[in-house]
C-alpha positions in Angstrom: 84.2 98.9 76.7 87.3 100.9 75.9 88.5 103.9 77.7 88.1 106.1 74.7 90.3 109.2 74.8 91.1 108.5 78.5 94.6 109.6 79.4 96.7 108.2 82.3 96.0 111.4 84.1 92.3 110.4 84.5 91.0 112.1 81.3 92.5 115.5 81.9 94.0 116.0 78.5 92.0 117.8 75.8 91.4 114.5 73.9 90.6 112.8 77.3 87.8 115.4 77.9 86.1 115.0 74.5 83.7 112.3 75.8 82.4 114.6 78.6 80.0 116.7 76.5 78.4 113.5 75.0 78.2 111.9 78.4 76.6 114.9 80.1 74.1 115.5 77.3 73.1 111.8 77.4 72.8 111.9 81.2 70.5 114.9 81.0 68.4 113.1 78.4 68.2 109.6 80.1 69.2 110.0 83.7 71.1 106.7 83.1 74.9 106.7 83.9 75.6 103.4 82.2 73.8 104.4 79.0 75.4 107.7 79.0 78.9 106.2 79.4 78.1 103.8 76.5 77.0 106.7 74.3 80.3 108.6 75.1 82.3 105.4 74.6 83.9 105.5 78.0 84.0 103.0 80.9 81.5 103.6 83.7 84.3 103.3 86.2 86.2 106.1 84.4 83.2 108.5 84.8 82.8 107.7 88.4 86.5 108.1 89.1 86.6 111.5 87.4 83.5 112.6 89.2 85.2 111.8 92.6 88.4 113.6 91.5 87.0 116.7 89.9 84.4 118.8 91.8 83.6 120.8 88.6 82.7 117.6 86.7 80.7 116.4 89.7 78.7 119.6 89.6 78.0 119.2 85.9 77.0 115.6 86.5 74.4 116.6 89.1 73.1 119.4 87.0 72.7 116.9 84.1 70.9 114.5 86.5 68.6 117.2 87.8 67.7 118.1 84.2 67.2 114.4 83.4 64.9 114.0 86.4 63.0 117.1 85.4 62.5 115.7 82.0 61.4 112.3 83.4 58.9 114.0 85.7 57.5 116.0 82.7 57.3 112.8 80.6 55.5 111.0 83.4 53.0 113.8 84.0 52.3 114.0 80.3 51.6 110.2 80.1 49.5 110.4 83.2 47.4 113.3 81.8 47.1 112.1 78.2 47.3 108.4 78.7 49.6 106.0 76.9 49.5 105.1 73.2 49.5 101.3 73.4 50.0 99.3 70.2 51.1 102.3 68.1 54.1 102.7 65.9 56.6 105.5 65.4 56.6 107.4 62.1 59.5 105.2 61.1 57.2 102.1 61.5 58.9 100.9 64.7 56.9 99.6 67.6 56.5 102.2 70.3 58.0 101.1 73.6 55.6 101.1 76.5 56.6 103.4 79.4 56.7 101.9 82.8 55.0 104.4 85.1 55.6 102.5 88.3 59.3 102.3 87.6 59.4 106.0 86.8 57.7 106.9 90.1 60.2 104.7 92.0 63.1 106.3 90.2 61.9 109.8 90.9 61.2 109.0 94.6 64.6 107.3 95.0 66.5 110.3 93.6 64.3 113.2 94.7 66.4 113.7 97.9 69.7 113.9 96.0 68.2 116.2 93.4 66.8 118.5 96.0 70.1 118.5 97.9 72.0 119.5 94.7 69.4 122.2 93.9 69.9 123.5 97.5 73.7 123.6 96.9 73.2 125.6 93.7 70.9 128.0 95.6 73.6 128.7 98.1 76.5 128.5 95.7 76.1 132.2 94.9 75.2 133.3 98.4 78.4 135.5 98.7 77.7 137.2 95.5 74.1 137.9 96.5 75.1 139.3 99.9 77.7 141.5 98.3 75.1 142.8 95.8 72.7 143.6 98.7 75.5 145.3 100.6 76.4 147.4 97.5 72.8 148.5 97.1 72.5 149.4 100.8 75.7 151.4 100.5 74.4 153.3 97.5 71.2 154.1 99.4 73.3 155.3 102.4 75.5 157.5 100.2 72.4 158.9 98.4 70.9 159.8 101.8 74.1 161.5 103.0 74.1 163.5 99.8 70.5 164.5 100.2 71.1 165.7 103.8 74.2 167.6 102.7 72.2 169.3 99.9 69.4 170.1 102.2 71.8 171.7 104.7 73.5 173.7 102.0 70.3 175.1 100.7 68.7 177.8 102.9 65.0 177.4 103.5 62.5 180.0 102.3 61.9 181.4 105.7 65.5 182.1 106.6 67.2 185.4 105.9 69.6 185.3 103.0 72.5 187.4 101.8 70.5 189.5 99.4 69.7 192.4 101.9 
């Protein structure tokens, strides 16, 4: 396979990045790195090299894999609930491929830990923003309380003598 659009800089030029969208979309669809690289017309070694070198691409890769595993899990659940259509054909007249449930279960089990780990990272990725948001809300509440106390102290109560003599 050729290194389509790959630059000497590891695919960092605009043309060198063109394959990424195709690769990530196919990875989300299939959860298969080799098939995704073929679809994007790029060497598997290139995608692994760039994943190691670029944290942003690595995050996109794991997000695509998580989506792919979610899709696989849904497909598997659908097949288990509705049964498989054995011996049928597609609308185009092609023979329908049989789905291997045992392999799907093994694949999901093998990658469940890495998917959960990535989801955990995503949950904590915005922790600083969440904490800042909570702090801002608490500060607004504190300011509102101070303003209410100041307003209460400035307003004489009904039982106190006023200036109106």
